[in-house]
N, C-alpha and C positions, 0 to 999 in steps of 0.2 A: 256878560250880560246876567247873566244868570248870579255869579257872583254878586253883582252890585246888587242885585234882586233880593236875594237872601242876605246881605248884609243890612240892603235899608228899612224891610222887611224885620228881622231882630231887632234893630235899635228901636223901630217907632214900635212894633208893639209890645217892647219890654218898659219902653219912658211910658206909651201912652193908655196901655188895657190894663183893666185890674182886677184882679180874680176875686172874685166872690168864693171865699171856702168855704160855705157851708152851702155851694153849688157842688163840690169837686166830689160828697157823699151822697146827696142828693141824685146826679144825674148817672149815678150806675156804670160810668165808662169804664172804673176800676178795676170792675171785680168780671171777674171770667163770664162768660157766653157761649152758647151751641154758637151761635153765628161767630162768634171769634173761633172757636175753635176749626169750624167746617171754611174757613177764608184760610185756616193755615197752612191746610192743604191744595184749597180751591184757586187761589191767586198763583201758585210755583207753579202748578199744572195751566193751567191756563194763560203764564203770562210766556212762560218759555216756552212751550208750543207754538202760541201764535208769534215770537219773535223768528222762526224759522220759518216765517211765511212775510216777511220785512225786509225788503229788497237792501233800505239805508245801514239796513243793520251786516246785512252782507259783502255789500259794498264794503264797506269799510273793512270787513274783513278780506277780502282779497287784496285793498290796496295796501295789508301788511308787507312789508316786505320779505320777513322771516318770525317762524313760530313764534319765537322769543320778544320781537315788535306786539306780534296781537297779542302776547300773554300777560304783556307789560301795561297797552293799551286797556285791555279790557279789565285788571286789576286798577288802575287809577279808573277808569271808568266808573267800577262797581262801589266805589269807596265814594267818590262823587254823589253819582245818583243815588247811595242807602243816606245819605246824609241831609241831601237836597228833598228827598220824597218825606226823609225824618221831622224834618223842621215842616214843611205843607201839610205834611199827614197832623201834624200837634196844632193847626190852625181850632182846626174842630173840636178839638177839646177845649181850646180856649176860648170860643166860640161859646160853647157850655156853660164854661165855668165863669163865664163874664158877664153871662146873660144877653149875650147878642142872639145866641138862640135857644129855645127856638124863634123866638121872639113874637110880634102882637099886631097883627093876625100870628099863625104861625108859618112857618117857612120849610121848606126842603133843604133835609142835611146836605146835600148837593152844592148848595149854596152857601154853606159855611165860612167858609173862607172868603164871601165878598161880603156875609154879615159880620164880619169881625174889620173885615177892612173899613164897613161902615162909619165905625168909631174911631180911625184914623184919622189925622186931619187931611183938607180938602186937595194940598199938594201931597201929598206921600196918596193920593190914590189918582191922584191923574200920573204920575210919574207909575206906580206900579201898574196901572192899566195900559200902561204906551209899552209897557216891558211884558206884559202878558199878553199883548197883540204881535210883539215885535215876534218873540218865540214862539209863540201859534206859528205864524206867517211863515218862519225857518223850518218850522217841521214838517209845514204844509210844502214847502218847496225840497227837501229830500224826499217826502215822498213825490212829489211830481217827479226826480230825476229817478227815483226809483221802478217809477211806471213805465220811462221812458228807456228806457236801459233792457228794462225787462219784455217789454214791449219789439224793441230793435233787434235785440239776441237770442231772447228763447224763443218766440213767435217766429219772426220772420228770418231768422240767423242770418241780420244784417245785411240782408237783401233789398230791405224798401227804404226808400231815401228819408235821411233822417227827422224832415222836415213834418211829413208826414205821419211818424207815431208824433210828435210832438203836439199836431191841428189832435188827429184821435187819442193822445192824452184829455185835452181840451175838452171837447166834445163829450167824453165818458164822466168828466169831474162833472157836467151840468147835469144827470141826473143822482150823480151823488152827490150832491148840495141838496136836490128836492127832495132827497131820500129822507135826507138827516134834518132837515127843518119840517116835516112831517112826520120822523117819530116820533110815538110818546117820551120813548127815553136813550140821547146818547147810548149810556152804558147795555144797552138793548140790544144795537148792535156790535159792539166788540163782543158783551157775551155768545151770538151768535157764530163768531170767527171764531173763538175763541173755541166753543165747539165743535167746530170740524175740524179744526188745527189741533184737541185734545183728542179725537176720532183716529187722524191721517198721521199725526208726524211720528206716534211710537213705533208704529210699524215701518215707517221710513227709515226711522234711526237706522231700525237693524240691519239692513241694506249698507252701511257706512261701514259697515265692521269687516276688516277684511276677513276673520274668520266664519261669515254669515255669509261668506263667496256661492251659497245653495239656495239663496232668499233672491225671490224674482220680482219682476213690475206686477203679476198678477198676484202676488202674497197682499201687497202695501196696496194696489187697488180694492181689492175685496175688505180688506182688512181694515179701508178708511170706508169706506159706504158702509160696511158691515156694524162699526163703531156707534155709525147717526142712526142705522136699523137698530141697534142694542138699546140705545136714546127711547127710542119710540117704542120698543115692549115696554121696555122698564117703565116709560109712565101711562102706558096702556095699562100695566098692572097695578102699578100705584095708584092712578084716578078711578078705578075702573071702567075707560069708556077711551075708544081707539081716537076720539075727539079731541079730549084731553091730552094724551098721548102724543098725539099729532102738534100740541101747541107748548107741550114742553121743549120741542127742539125747538122753538124760536124763543122758547125763555118769555114768556110776556108777561110771568108772574116776577118777574125781576128775581136779584142777588138774594137777597134780602127777605126770603120767606120766613115763616115761621110753622115750615113743612121740614121733611128729609127728602122732598122732593129734588133739591141741586145738590143730598147726600145719603133712605130706604121709606121708610114704613113700617108699623108695629106687625103686618100682614108677611113679613120676612125678619120676623124676632128670627122662629126655628133656624134660620140659615147663621143666625152670626152667636147662637146660646154659650158657641166652645169661646165665645171672650164677654160673654155675659153684659153686651149691650143692646140695649131697646133699639131699633134698629128706626128712630124718629126724624133721619136727616132729613134736611129744605131738599127743595126741587129741584135748586141748585146743583148742591152738594152730590146728589145721584145721580143726576145726568153727566157731573165730571167725574165723575169714580167707573161710571157703564161708559162712557167714550172710549176712554182710554184701554178699560178690562176686554171690553167690549170687541173692542178693534183688533185687539191683540186676539181676543180666541178666533176672531172669525181668520184672522192671518194665518194663522198654524193652520186652523181646519181646509185651508184655499190651500197652504202647503202640502197636506198630507195629501188631499183630492188631486190636484198636478204628479205629486209622484206618485200618485196610484195609475194614475190613469199614462203617465210615460213606461213606467215599469210595463204596466200590460200592453201599451203598444209596440214595446220592446218585446215583449213573450210572442207574440203576435207574428211581428214581422222577423224575427229570428236576428235581430241586432241586439249588442251590447247597451243595457241600461249604464247611462251615460250620467244624469242629472245631475248628481253627488258627489262627480269630479272636479276636481279645484282647476279651475280654467287658468291657461295657459299667463304666466307675466305680459304684461303690455308693454312694450319698448316705450320711451319715456320721449314725449310731443316732442319736447326743444331742452337746447343744450344748458347743462346745471353746473357746467366746470367755471375757469376763472375765465374772465371777461380781456383779453387782450386789448393793451392801452390803443389809442388810434395814433397816434406818434412812431411806434414800435414798428407799424405795417407799413398804413397809406397815410400822409397828414391831408390830404383833404376828405378823411371820412372823421367819423365822429367817433363811430366806437363798432367794431368789429364781434358778430358774434353768429350760430349757427341755430338754425330751428327748423324742426321737423313741421310733415306735417300728417301727424298719423289722426285716423280718426277711430274712437274705441266708442263703439255700441254696446251699450248691454241688453239683456235678453228677457222679453216679457214673458212668457211663459215655459 
């Protein structure tokens, strides 16, 4: 369906739209801008960290039989997504260069795609809208499946009836839809979740590295909360009052500000003099720098505090300080050898294999 949508849109847009070359220079979209440079940093940080919280991606990851299959699948998906998003993103430029955007009266840039769509024949508009709604429904279905899986496995450890989980997901969706309808901007909702993930994921990823066996859940929690606190502190210093600093946590000014609050302010120029950059970053950029950097600083501060406490505790109680000792290797939780074909052992069974019940728990503190 996605391929069909892209082919149909490319052909009809190429045939039916007419670019006014005088608008290309006048629009200034091909000129470098502060916002463009900021987005080179903001979007990768926001999207990559936020993807760690999307259950749909993890479901597909765990469904891969081998690491090679996962690598091939993600590589193909990366190429496809890059091409698709490149084509869809180009509709904004085409809308401006054909005169469809901003329109009369001026419209928001977020609907540039639909403004361009309005120049196409009615039958094309109908097909594209049907496909768009279908794709949105498919994405929503994946989200629901991910929520059900997370609720059943992670929250209740598969001890609660599956249908109760599904009912709970349906109930949760109601306030979510109401919030989305009442929110002044859907982008703002995404940005808030991106900010939370940007503050918590960097400190979480450290714990996934086998060499960082000394990293505990305490550092992850403190680092995640500390990253958000750092955004508040940055916003308070940047705007000069705590209320505006709290508003920065909600990114009420959106992503496309004309200051450096989503990246610093001229008052911090002395910190960045060694790179000769006048810190005039947008509020979004500043927030997305403060969140991961602050989270890491708070995380390592929590690590130092925990180790100091445990070292002092070991001295007082007279036992060995072992907080930096490498943990013993965990036994395998299931058999990873070659499966034995059923007909070789028991013709009444399809497959024979051995599975253990090893329960591995990490340490929080």
